[in-house]
N, C-alpha and C positions, 0 to 999 in steps of 0.2 A: 615821412612828411606824406600829405592827403592832397596838397597842392602846387603845382608850379605853374610857372609864368615864365615865356619865352619871347625874348623880345628882338624885335630887327631883323626876324630869320627871312633870308629866299625861300622862301617854300614850294618844292618839284613835287608837283599835286597833278593828276589830271589833265596832262598835255599841256602846262602852263607852268611858268615860274612867277610868283606874287610877292611882294614883302608885306609881311605880315606879321601881329603877334597871334602866339596860340597859349590859351589857359587851358590846364588839364586840373580836372578835381576828380579825387576816386577813382581815378585810372582810365575816367575817362575825357573825352576832349572836349570839352563845355563851353568853348567861344573860339572863334577866328577872327579878327579885327583888324585894323589898320592902327587904332590905338589904343592899348590897353593896356598901357606903365601905369596908370594911374589904380590898378587893380593890385590886392595883396594878394599874395601869395608864401608859402614855407619857403618856398625855392625860384630865384629866379636867377633864368639863364642870359647875359646881355648877347646874340646871336649874332651881334652886326658884323657882315662879312661872310657871314657863312651859310650854308644851304641846308634844311631843313627835308628830309626823306621820309617816307611813311622805312619802315621797319622793314628788311628783306626776309623774305618768306622764303626757305629751303627746303622745295619740295622733297629733299631725296640725299640726306645722309647716312653714318655709320658710325655707332659711337660705342659701337663693342659691347654693351651692360645688358643683359648678364655675361659672365663667362667667358670673354678675353678683356679684362680690364687690366690686363698688363699692358696691352695696346692704349686703352684710353675708355673714360669712364663718364657718362651721363654732364655728371658734373664738373668737370674739368676741358671736356666740348664743347657745353654750352657756354662754358665762360668766354673760351676761343671764339665762341661765334656774337656773342654780345661785343665782346671788341673788334669784332667786324661790322657790326652794323645788323646783324642778325639777329633779328629779336623772337622767329619762331621759325622751327623747322618741323621737319617730318619725316620721321627713322624705323631703318628698313628692320624685317624679320630673321634676317640671316645671323642671329646672334646665338647664345649657346646658352640654353639649349634652344631650337627654332624657335619662333614665336604661330607656332603650328595648331594653339588652342585656345578659346578664349580667358581661362586662367593663367595661361602664360603670356597672352598679349597683355590683360591685366596689372600682371605684374612688373610690366617694365612701366606702366602708366604711374604706378605706386611710388617706385626709385625715381622716376621723375617729379614728382610732387613732392617729394623728400629733399631734390638736388639739383632742379635745373635750375638759372638765372634764364635761358628764356621759357616762351609759351613753345607746346610741345603738342604732338601727333604720334601715334606709332601704327604702320602697314599691319596689317594683320597678314599673314603669310600663309600660301597654297601650296599645296603638293600634291601627289599622283593620285591618295588618297584620304583629303580632309574634307571632303567638300559639304561636309553635313557641320563643320566648325568654323566653316569660311560663312554659311548661310545664316548663322548666328550673330552678326559681327552686325552692327548697331551703325549705321550708315551719317547718324547725325551727331557719334563722338568718335569717329574715328577717319582716319582721313583715306584711305581704303584700301585696296587689295593687292596684294606686290604677288605676281608670277616669274619666277625667271625662268624665262623658256630659255638658256642658255647657260650653263654652268658657268656658277662663278667663286667666290671666295664662302665659303660654308658648302651643303650639300642639299640645296633645294630645287634640282633642278624637274623642273615639269615636262616631263617628253613623253605620255601618254595619249595619244589623238583623242581617248574616249574622256580621260579627265577634263582636257583641256574644252572640248566642247559644252563638257558639262557646267565648268566653269563660266564661261563666256556665256552659255545663254541662261543660265540663274541667278548667274550675281546680281543683283539689281543695284547696286556702287559702284562706284570710281575703280577699274582694275587698273594698275601701273603694270606694266612691263620692261624685261629685261632684254633685248630682244637680239641675240646670237643662235645663230644654228649651228647645233651641236656634232653634227654628221661633217659638217663642213670642217670645222674645227678642229674634232680628231683628226680627219685624213691631214689636214694641215700640219699638224704636233707629228703626225708619223713621218712627213715627208722631209721634213726639217730637223727632226732626231735623224732619220736615216743620214743626210746632206748636211746638217750644220753641227752634229755631236752632243756631247754632254754638255759644253759648257758656251754657246754660244752668246754674241753679243745681242744685249736687248731689243736692237735693229729688227732683229726677225720679230717683235710682237706683232707690227700692225700687217704682215705676212701670214703669221697664222692666224687672226683674226683678223681677216681683210674682209672687203667689202660685200661681196659674196656671200658671207658667214650673215653679216647685218640684215640685208636688204632681202633676204630668203628670212630669216624671223621677222624682220616689221613686217613685209606682204603679209606673212602667215595670217600674223596677229590683226592686221586692218582686215586682213579676208573675214577671219572669225567673228572681228566686231561689226561688221558690214551683214554680216551672215544673221546675227542673232539680237544687232541693234545693240552691242553692249556700250557702256562709257569706257572708255579706252584714253589711257594715257601713255606712251611709249617714252621711256626715260631714256638720256644722255644716246640722241642721235648725234651721228660719226659722222657720216657720208654724205659726200654729192649724191648719192644714187636713191639714197631714202626719200629725199624731199618731195618727189614727183607723187612720195603716195599722201602730203599734206595739202589743204586748203588754206584761202587765202582770202576767199571771196564771198566769206559768209562772216559773221563777228563772231565773235570767242563762244558768247553766250546760245549760241547758236549750234557750236560743234560738237559730235559725238564724240571724234576721234581728235585729239590734240596731240601735241611733243613738246620735249626737254631737250636744248641745250645746256652744256657744264662748259663752265668760265675753262677748263684746260682744254678742251676740244675748238675754243675759240683762242686761246693763246698761246697753247705748244702743238709742234708738227712734228712728224718724224725725222727731222734734222736734226733734232733736239736730242734722240737716242744717244748720240755720241758723247756729247756731257754732260746727261742727267740719269742714262740706262735705266735701272730697275726702279730709279726714284718716279719716271715717269708712266711705268708699267702701270695699265689701266686695262678694266673689261668695262665697253669696247676699249680698244686700241684706240691712240691718238695716231691718225692716219697725215698721208703725205699732204703738205703746203696747201695742196689748190684745196680740200676740202674745207677748213677753217674759212676760207675766203666764201666759199659757197655757204657754209652754215651762218657765216653773219649777217651775208643779202637774206637769207629764208628769214634769220630771226627780225630784222629792219624790215620785209615785207609780210611777214605774219605766220608765212608757212611754220615758224617755230613758237611756240607760244609763253613758253616759259624758261627761266637762265636758273640753272642750278649748280652743285658744288660735286655731287657724288662724294664727299668727304667722306675719306675711307682710309685712317692711319693703322698704318704696321710699324714694328720697331726698327729702329735704323738696324738694326744686326738682320734683322729678318729680310730688309733690301738689299742687303751685301753677300744673300746665295747667288751661287749663279742662276742666270739665268730662269729656268724652267723649275727651279725650286722657289725660288722669291715670288711673292704674295701681291698679286695685284691689285691697286688703288695709293691714293696720295691724300695727304692733310691738304686741305683749303678753305675749311671754312673760316678763319678768320680774316680772310684776304677778297673774298669775291666782288664786294662792293669798289674795293679801290682796283681792283683788277679791270672791272666794267667801266671807274672813271676814268684809266687810263687810253682806253680806246674816244671817251671825248674827247680829252685831250689831244689825241690823237687827229680832233674831224672826223669819229667814222660814225659817233653816234649820239645821239643829244640825249641831257639829262631827264628831258623828259621820258623818254624813250628807255631808259635805264630804268626810272621809277616805275614804269609800265611794267615790264618784262621780268626785273625782281620784285616787285609786291604787286601793284594791280592785279594784274594778269593772274598769279598764281591764286590769290584770295576769289577772283572770280571761275578759274578752273577748279578749283577743289571746293567750291562753293562756301568759303569759310566766313563764318558770323562776325561779322563789325571789325574786322582787320583787315589790310593792305593800301587803304587812305587816309587822308590825312582830311579826317569830317568831322563835323559835331554832329556827336553823339555814339563816336566809334572807341573803340578802346584804343589808348594813346600807344603805340607802339611808335618809334622816332627816333632819329638818327641827325645826330651834329656831322656836319662835314666840313673842314675846312682845304677846300680845293686852291691853296696858297702855301700849304706846307710841303715838305717833303719829308718822306720816310726810307727811311733802308731797313729791307726783313732780315732780321736778326736773330739768332739762337736766342738772345737773352730776354726777346722780345713776344715770343712764342708763348702760347697757352697751353698747346698742345700737350697731352701726356707724354706724346712719342719726341718730342723736342725736337723734330726737324721739317723743312719745309721744302720743298724744289723752287720756291720760290728766294730761296736764302740769298742774300748779293742783292736783289732788285730793288733799283729805287723806286718808289712808287710817290708819285704826284699829287696825292691828296691822306687827308689824315682827317680817320675818327675821333671826333672829341667827344661827342656825349650820345648813351644809346638809354633810350627809355622804353621800358619794358613793360607794358600793361601797367603805364603810367609811375612805376616804378624807376627812379633813375640810378639805375643799374651800374651803368661805365660812366667815369665823367674823366677825363686826362690820366689815362691812364691807371684808376682806382676803381675797385670795382665793389660794391654793396651788394651784399648777400642777403641781407635782412627779411630780404622778398625773395620769395622763387616767382616762376613764372606760371603761365595756368596754360590748361588742358584746353587747346582749341574747340571750336563747336562749329557746327556747320550745317547751312540749312537747305536740308535736303529732304 
C-alpha cells in the first residue's frame, strides 16, 4: 500500500498531546490535520481512543548476526522490535567476526537490507589497532563508532591508552562507549572467586561489576572527550555516582557529551537477582534499588538523554550455566515502550516525556535525518498504543529467537496495536507484513 490514513488519534509529540488525523503517502507523513476523513487512502485506521507515538529508536541492540545466529538474527529480532513499537535500531559491532573493517561493517548492512523489518544502522567497532579503518567511516551513513572501555560479550576491549587517545582525538563523529574499568572488575572477580567459590549466586554480580568500575571508566571517557572536544555518548549508565558527569543546563543540541539509560536499569534492582538470577545478569550490572530511583530522576531532569534496551539475547541453556559461566545480557527489545508506559501508569513519567526520551532525543542526539518526530515531510515511523488494554507477557507471544524474557508472567497495562515503519504497516494486531523491509538510516552531519 502507498497510503495510510490514521483517524482520530491522540498524537503524543513534541511536548503535547493533540487529537488529529495523519495521512501517510509513499513512506512520508504528508498531512496532519483535524478533519482528514474525507481523503482517500489504501488503508484507513480508526485510532479512536488510542495514542499515536513516534516510532521508538533504540540506539543500542545486539542482534547477533553474523556469527551467533543460533541466539538471534537480524530478521527475528527486528520482528520482535517492531512488535514492541521499535521502528529503528542501532546495532553493536561485537558480532562474529567483529565489525572492525569497512567490508565487515557493510556485510551487516547488506544482511539488514534483505531481512530487517525495522529501519537500521550499525556501529563501526574500534579496537586497539584499527584506527585507520575507523577513520574511513562515513558519518552520514553510520550511526557512530563503538568503543568497549570495559570487556563484555566478545573480545573487543580497548585498553591501550595511546589507542584511546588516538580514537578520541581523531574520530570526527559520535563515539559511543561501554564504560567499566577493567582493572576494578578483574580485582573484584579474583576477590569473589576466592570468597564465593566456583558456583556463587548471581546476586554477587553488582559487587563484581560495582559502582567504582562504572565511575572510573565513565569519568575517564568524559576526561578524554573534554580534552579533545570529542562527541561522546556514554551507553547504559547504571549508577547514581556517574550522574555528576552529565549536564542539564544546556539544550541537547548543544551537548558534546550525552548519556543513555536502559529500561532494565530503571525497572529491576539487586533484589530481583533472588528470583531471576542469571536472567538479569548484564554488563554493566543492575545495581541496588537506590540507583534506579536516581537514574529516573536524572532522566526526568535531562541529565540522562535517551532510553534504550541494550537488547542482548542468549539461549535459555546458556543462562542456566553457573554464574561465572553464564553470559551477560537479556532480551528486551519487544517491550521497552510498554515498560516505560508502566511508569506513566504509575504516575512517574508523562507520555510526552516518554516520546521525547525514546524518539525525539535519540533522533537529535544522533542527528538522524527526518525521523523521531511526527511532522509533515518526515518518514512515517509511527506506533499506535491502546492504554486501556492489558497484556500478560507469555512465551507464546515472544518473537525473540531465544524464546525467553525476564518479563515472563508480567502484566503490562498497554498494548501495541499498529507499527508503521517508513510508511509501511509492518505490524497490525499481532500480524506482521514483511513484504517491505526497513530502511538504512541517514544522518545530518
